[in-house]
Residue frames as qw, qx, qy, qz and C-alpha x, y, z in Angstrom:
[[0.501, 0.655, -0.031, -0.565, -194.48, 149.13, -145.63],
 [0.692, 0.112, 0.657, 0.277, -194.56, 147.05, -148.76],
 [0.151, 0.595, -0.306, -0.728, -193.38, 148.58, -152.01],
 [0.775, 0.421, -0.146, -0.448, -194.26, 147.45, -155.56],
 [0.446, 0.456, -0.770, -0.005, -191.28, 145.15, -155.92],
 [0.136, -0.170, 0.862, -0.459, -191.97, 143.54, -152.57],
 [0.679, 0.220, 0.328, -0.619, -195.62, 143.18, -153.40],
 [0.748, 0.431, -0.401, -0.307, -194.90, 141.40, -156.68],
 [0.247, 0.366, -0.865, 0.239, -192.44, 139.14, -154.77],
 [0.390, -0.042, 0.689, -0.609, -195.08, 138.43, -152.12],
 [0.783, 0.307, 0.013, -0.540, -197.64, 137.51, -154.74],
 [0.651, 0.431, -0.610, -0.136, -195.24, 135.09, -156.40],
 [0.165, 0.264, -0.880, 0.359, -194.09, 133.50, -153.08],
 [0.245, 0.061, 0.751, -0.610, -197.37, 133.36, -151.13],
 [0.573, 0.099, -0.235, -0.779, -200.19, 133.09, -153.68],
 [0.612, 0.037, -0.760, -0.216, -200.19, 129.30, -153.77],
 [0.229, -0.080, -0.809, 0.536, -200.25, 129.05, -149.96],
 [0.320, 0.163, 0.289, -0.887, -203.08, 131.40, -149.61],
 [0.635, 0.131, -0.455, -0.611, -204.99, 129.54, -152.38],
 [0.490, 0.023, -0.866, 0.092, -204.26, 126.18, -150.77],
 [0.002, 0.099, 0.686, -0.721, -205.54, 127.36, -147.43],
 [0.469, 0.198, 0.087, -0.856, -208.66, 128.80, -148.93],
 [0.589, 0.151, -0.671, -0.425, -209.27, 125.66, -150.97],
 [0.350, -0.051, -0.889, 0.291, -208.98, 123.35, -147.95],
 [0.119, 0.178, 0.543, -0.812, -211.14, 125.61, -145.91],
 [0.510, 0.303, 0.034, -0.804, -213.88, 126.21, -148.39],
 [0.562, 0.109, 0.818, 0.063, -213.71, 123.00, -150.55],
 [0.536, 0.748, 0.391, -0.002, -214.51, 124.97, -153.65],
 [0.619, -0.003, 0.220, 0.754, -211.82, 126.08, -156.17],
 [0.152, 0.679, 0.319, 0.643, -213.76, 129.08, -157.58],
 [0.437, -0.874, -0.159, -0.139, -214.49, 130.48, -154.13],
 [0.740, -0.430, 0.086, 0.509, -210.83, 129.82, -153.16],
 [0.495, 0.340, 0.272, 0.752, -209.67, 131.77, -156.24],
 [0.103, -0.819, -0.306, -0.474, -211.94, 134.56, -155.32],
 [0.630, -0.765, -0.053, 0.124, -210.66, 134.67, -151.78],
 [0.728, -0.113, 0.154, 0.658, -207.00, 134.54, -152.95],
 [0.312, 0.545, 0.274, 0.729, -207.62, 137.53, -155.27],
 [0.349, -0.871, -0.212, -0.273, -209.35, 139.45, -152.48],
 [0.740, -0.572, 0.001, 0.352, -206.43, 138.85, -150.10],
 [0.611, 0.045, 0.217, 0.760, -203.87, 140.05, -152.59],
 [0.077, 0.720, 0.293, 0.624, -205.94, 143.12, -153.41],
 [0.530, -0.831, -0.161, -0.054, -206.23, 143.83, -149.66],
 [0.770, -0.300, 0.066, 0.560, -202.50, 143.52, -149.39],
 [0.399, 0.414, 0.280, 0.769, -201.98, 146.13, -152.03],
 [0.213, -0.789, -0.309, -0.487, -204.53, 148.44, -150.47],
 [0.653, -0.757, 0.007, 0.002, -202.91, 148.09, -147.01],
 [0.791, 0.337, -0.192, 0.472, -199.30, 148.14, -148.32],
 [0.095, 0.691, -0.289, 0.655, -198.42, 151.20, -146.23],
 [0.606, -0.559, 0.282, -0.490, -199.47, 149.39, -142.99],
 [0.997, -0.079, -0.004, -0.009, -198.05, 146.02, -143.52],
 [0.243, -0.744, 0.608, 0.133, -194.40, 145.26, -142.38],
 [0.674, 0.410, -0.586, -0.186, -192.57, 142.91, -144.72],
 [0.045, 0.325, -0.885, 0.330, -191.33, 141.00, -141.60],
 [0.406, 0.145, 0.732, -0.527, -194.90, 140.08, -140.64],
 [0.438, 0.254, -0.440, -0.742, -196.21, 139.57, -144.21],
 [0.362, 0.000, -0.909, -0.209, -196.85, 135.85, -143.99],
 [0.047, -0.349, -0.820, 0.451, -198.95, 135.79, -140.80],
 [0.261, 0.376, 0.102, -0.883, -200.78, 138.94, -142.07],
 [0.420, 0.175, -0.610, -0.648, -201.75, 137.24, -145.28],
 [0.337, -0.168, -0.926, 0.014, -202.99, 134.03, -143.55],
 [0.063, 0.380, 0.648, -0.657, -204.99, 135.98, -140.98],
 [0.381, 0.350, -0.129, -0.846, -206.71, 138.00, -143.82],
 [0.404, 0.098, -0.804, -0.424, -207.19, 134.79, -145.75],
 [0.128, -0.245, -0.909, 0.310, -208.68, 133.05, -142.67],
 [0.209, 0.420, 0.424, -0.775, -211.17, 135.91, -142.06],
 [0.419, 0.316, -0.398, -0.753, -212.12, 136.10, -145.74],
 [0.329, -0.032, -0.921, -0.205, -212.84, 132.30, -145.77],
 [0.003, 0.301, 0.775, -0.556, -214.92, 132.62, -142.69],
 [0.309, 0.410, 0.062, -0.856, -216.95, 135.34, -144.27],
 [0.433, 0.241, -0.624, -0.604, -217.36, 133.42, -147.41],
 [0.227, -0.096, -0.968, 0.040, -218.27, 130.20, -145.62],
 [0.149, 0.400, 0.619, -0.659, -221.01, 131.96, -143.53],
 [0.367, 0.344, -0.201, -0.841, -222.49, 133.40, -146.74],
 [0.638, 0.155, -0.587, -0.473, -223.18, 129.99, -148.24],
 [0.158, -0.229, 0.875, -0.397, -223.54, 128.00, -145.02],
 [0.605, 0.224, 0.526, -0.554, -227.16, 127.27, -145.53],
 [0.642, 0.476, -0.383, -0.463, -226.76, 126.22, -149.21],
 [0.897, -0.089, 0.433, -0.013, -226.71, 122.57, -150.02],
 [0.427, 0.806, -0.383, -0.145, -223.48, 122.55, -151.95],
 [0.973, -0.026, -0.013, 0.231, -221.07, 119.77, -152.78],
 [0.211, -0.896, 0.381, 0.082, -217.60, 120.42, -151.57],
 [0.895, 0.331, -0.249, 0.164, -214.58, 118.90, -153.28],
 [0.586, -0.733, 0.314, 0.143, -211.61, 117.94, -151.16],
 [0.380, 0.704, -0.598, -0.045, -208.06, 117.32, -152.18],
 [0.964, -0.133, -0.230, 0.000, -207.16, 113.59, -151.80],
 [0.629, 0.308, -0.407, 0.587, -203.52, 114.47, -151.18],
 [0.154, -0.544, 0.278, -0.776, -204.44, 117.07, -148.57],
 [0.741, -0.395, 0.165, -0.518, -206.55, 114.61, -146.57],
 [0.827, 0.165, -0.534, 0.060, -204.37, 111.48, -146.96],
 [0.286, 0.298, -0.662, 0.626, -202.37, 112.38, -143.84],
 [0.506, -0.226, 0.328, -0.765, -205.59, 112.95, -141.81],
 [0.884, 0.003, -0.326, -0.335, -206.71, 109.45, -142.92],
 [0.676, 0.175, -0.628, 0.344, -203.65, 107.89, -141.40],
 [0.099, 0.264, -0.541, 0.793, -203.74, 110.00, -138.31],
 [0.548, -0.151, 0.248, -0.785, -207.40, 109.55, -137.41],
 [0.929, 0.020, -0.127, -0.348, -207.70, 105.89, -138.08],
 [0.670, -0.417, 0.607, 0.092, -205.91, 102.64, -137.12],
 [0.106, 0.488, -0.708, -0.499, -203.75, 101.16, -139.95],
 [0.096, 0.031, 0.984, 0.143, -205.73, 97.89, -140.14],
 [0.476, 0.399, 0.393, -0.678, -209.16, 99.47, -140.55],
 [0.401, 0.222, 0.812, 0.363, -211.18, 97.87, -143.39],
 [0.293, 0.801, 0.371, -0.368, -213.17, 101.00, -144.23],
 [0.634, 0.508, 0.309, 0.495, -212.52, 102.02, -147.85],
 [0.399, -0.320, -0.064, 0.857, -210.19, 105.04, -147.89],
 [0.047, 0.326, 0.431, 0.840, -212.21, 106.86, -150.46],
 [0.420, -0.693, -0.540, -0.228, -215.26, 106.76, -148.20],
 [0.619, -0.520, -0.304, 0.504, -213.14, 107.73, -145.35],
 [0.363, -0.005, 0.143, 0.921, -211.47, 110.57, -147.14],
 [0.143, -0.542, -0.452, -0.694, -214.86, 112.05, -148.11],
 [0.530, -0.722, -0.445, 0.000, -215.99, 111.92, -144.50],
 [0.580, -0.329, -0.130, 0.734, -212.82, 113.68, -143.38],
 [0.156, 0.251, 0.258, 0.920, -213.36, 116.49, -145.76],
 [0.389, -0.637, -0.478, -0.464, -216.94, 116.77, -144.50],
 [0.649, -0.578, -0.392, 0.300, -215.87, 116.56, -140.92],
 [0.447, -0.089, -0.029, 0.890, -213.18, 119.30, -141.38],
 [0.034, -0.405, -0.345, -0.846, -215.76, 121.57, -142.89],
 [0.519, -0.653, -0.464, -0.299, -218.06, 121.03, -140.05],
 [0.586, -0.255, -0.406, 0.654, -215.45, 122.02, -137.40],
 [0.112, -0.966, -0.232, 0.011, -216.02, 125.33, -135.65],
 [0.379, 0.673, -0.287, 0.566, -213.52, 128.06, -135.52],
 [0.207, 0.795, -0.510, -0.257, -210.73, 128.25, -134.55],
 [0.737, -0.208, 0.642, 0.040, -210.39, 124.44, -134.74],
 [0.769, 0.567, 0.291, 0.056, -210.99, 124.34, -138.43],
 [0.309, 0.918, -0.239, 0.068, -208.34, 126.88, -139.29],
 [0.347, -0.655, 0.671, -0.018, -205.69, 125.31, -137.04],
 [0.810, 0.069, 0.581, 0.043, -206.44, 121.76, -138.46],
 [0.670, 0.726, 0.129, 0.082, -206.20, 123.11, -142.03],
 [0.118, 0.910, -0.388, 0.086, -203.03, 125.12, -141.38],
 [0.474, -0.530, 0.701, -0.054, -201.22, 122.23, -139.53],
 [0.720, 0.069, 0.688, 0.051, -202.35, 119.08, -141.36],
 [0.666, 0.623, 0.394, 0.112, -202.90, 120.49, -144.83],
 [0.269, 0.939, -0.139, 0.161, -200.67, 123.52, -145.05],
 [0.855, 0.029, -0.276, 0.437, -197.89, 121.84, -143.06],
 [0.014, 0.789, -0.194, 0.582, -197.30, 124.95, -140.92],
 [0.402, 0.064, -0.713, 0.571, -195.44, 124.90, -137.64],
 [0.327, -0.695, -0.604, 0.214, -197.20, 125.64, -134.32],
 [0.274, -0.471, -0.077, 0.835, -195.32, 128.91, -134.16],
 [0.055, 0.074, 0.521, 0.848, -196.46, 129.93, -137.65],
 [0.264, -0.570, -0.721, -0.293, -200.01, 129.10, -136.85],
 [0.359, -0.644, -0.463, 0.491, -199.86, 131.04, -133.67],
 [0.176, -0.315, 0.142, 0.922, -198.49, 134.08, -135.50],
 [0.052, -0.201, -0.652, -0.729, -200.98, 133.84, -138.20],
 [0.392, -0.588, -0.644, -0.293, -203.99, 133.52, -135.96],
 [0.069, -0.611, 0.300, -0.729, -202.59, 135.58, -133.13],
 [0.855, -0.445, -0.108, -0.244, -202.81, 132.80, -130.58],
 [0.370, -0.689, 0.615, -0.099, -200.30, 131.59, -127.95],
 [0.353, 0.355, -0.846, -0.184, -198.31, 128.53, -128.80],
 [0.136, 0.029, 0.925, -0.353, -199.96, 126.49, -126.05],
 [0.542, 0.384, 0.350, -0.660, -203.41, 127.47, -127.19],
 [0.518, 0.463, -0.565, -0.445, -202.55, 126.34, -130.79],
 [0.200, 0.199, -0.958, 0.044, -201.57, 122.87, -129.44],
 [0.312, 0.173, 0.752, -0.555, -204.66, 122.58, -127.25],
 [0.611, 0.463, 0.122, -0.630, -207.04, 123.52, -130.07],
 [0.450, 0.414, -0.722, -0.323, -205.24, 121.24, -132.57],
 [0.021, -0.075, 0.964, -0.253, -205.65, 118.36, -130.08],
 [0.428, 0.358, 0.560, -0.613, -209.27, 119.14, -129.61],
 [0.533, 0.504, -0.266, -0.625, -209.84, 119.49, -133.38],
 [0.323, 0.284, -0.888, -0.163, -208.17, 116.11, -134.08],
 [0.164, 0.107, 0.887, -0.417, -210.39, 114.60, -131.32],
 [0.532, 0.444, 0.217, -0.687, -213.51, 116.03, -132.89],
 [0.545, 0.437, -0.536, -0.474, -212.56, 114.48, -136.22],
 [0.168, 0.142, -0.974, 0.060, -211.87, 111.07, -134.69],
 [0.351, 0.252, 0.676, -0.596, -215.32, 111.27, -132.91],
 [0.591, 0.481, -0.069, -0.643, -216.97, 112.01, -136.25],
 [0.444, 0.374, -0.764, -0.279, -215.22, 109.18, -137.96],
 [0.075, -0.026, 0.947, -0.310, -216.03, 106.73, -135.17],
 [0.536, 0.346, 0.466, -0.614, -219.76, 107.52, -135.66],
 [0.566, 0.489, -0.424, -0.510, -219.34, 106.64, -139.32],
 [0.283, 0.202, -0.938, 0.006, -217.92, 103.24, -138.47],
 [0.293, 0.131, 0.745, -0.584, -220.67, 102.76, -135.91],
 [0.596, 0.410, -0.001, -0.690, -223.23, 103.41, -138.67],
 [0.567, 0.350, -0.680, -0.304, -221.73, 100.77, -140.87],
 [0.060, 0.137, -0.946, 0.288, -221.47, 98.38, -137.98],
 [0.451, 0.226, 0.534, -0.678, -225.13, 98.93, -136.99],
 [0.693, 0.440, -0.166, -0.546, -226.10, 98.12, -140.62],
 [0.874, -0.107, 0.471, 0.055, -224.06, 95.07, -140.59],
 [0.738, 0.634, 0.058, 0.224, -221.91, 96.30, -143.41],
 [0.462, -0.701, 0.303, 0.451, -218.24, 97.14, -143.86],
 [0.584, 0.763, -0.229, -0.153, -215.85, 97.69, -146.60],
 [0.939, -0.171, 0.168, 0.248, -213.39, 94.86, -147.10],
 [0.433, -0.555, 0.395, 0.590, -209.66, 95.21, -147.96],
 [0.393, 0.168, 0.690, 0.584, -210.49, 94.53, -151.60],
 [0.121, 0.079, -0.136, -0.980, -213.01, 97.42, -151.63],
 [0.393, -0.327, -0.700, -0.498, -216.16, 95.30, -151.81],
 [0.432, -0.324, 0.338, -0.771, -219.01, 95.84, -149.37],
 [0.612, -0.131, -0.771, -0.120, -220.17, 92.88, -147.31],
 [0.706, -0.654, -0.170, -0.209, -221.47, 91.74, -143.88],
 [0.641, 0.209, -0.473, 0.567, -218.66, 92.55, -141.48],
 [0.471, -0.800, -0.114, -0.354, -220.27, 93.83, -138.34],
 [0.829, -0.490, -0.039, 0.267, -217.72, 92.06, -136.07],
 [0.677, 0.158, 0.041, 0.718, -214.65, 93.36, -137.90],
 [0.078, 0.685, 0.129, 0.713, -215.92, 96.86, -137.96],
 [0.631, -0.742, -0.135, -0.181, -216.90, 96.76, -134.27],
 [0.840, -0.343, -0.033, 0.420, -213.45, 95.52, -133.40],
 [0.486, 0.385, 0.091, 0.779, -211.82, 98.28, -135.33],
 [0.234, -0.807, -0.123, -0.528, -213.93, 100.84, -133.54],
 [0.765, -0.635, -0.071, 0.086, -212.71, 99.52, -130.16],
 [0.797, -0.184, 0.068, 0.571, -209.14, 99.86, -131.24],
 [0.366, 0.525, 0.175, 0.748, -209.27, 103.27, -132.76],
 [0.151, -0.791, -0.049, -0.592, -209.12, 106.72, -131.32]]
């Protein structure tokens, strides 16, 4: 059971994490704010049934379900999604070779798009691990999944991202274009192809 004092403390402690998860999942600040408010309202409404010891996984589980519902509602709409450069910077380094010539801004945009296209539960696990910096144990508790399952799904999610990014490089190579180290676009089929072979 969560009393008023504990509820206020929970809001202060967990609001940013819930909002960050929703933002990275949905890619829209207004929708993320709506989800965050909804999650906190649900916490208050269910305060008699929530144990303070399991509060964090409960909040993230509710947030994840709310995000899935929201995403499904506007799935068919053609809507620009804004990503956080800081949040995706780690994925840029993890899904590409360090010497790739593809401009990081283009790559970052593709990563955000690729993450949004991941199916569940891959998407939630990738967001919680790479963007929310949660441990495997925390993710398993939040999503009610065994530790080994979390690791398997994370591995598969990362692989799907790499495959999506490789297709992007292939498209540039087929067009005979690449983005050079100085950010300019020029004919660089050979260098892009070589990078593709060394990646993933």
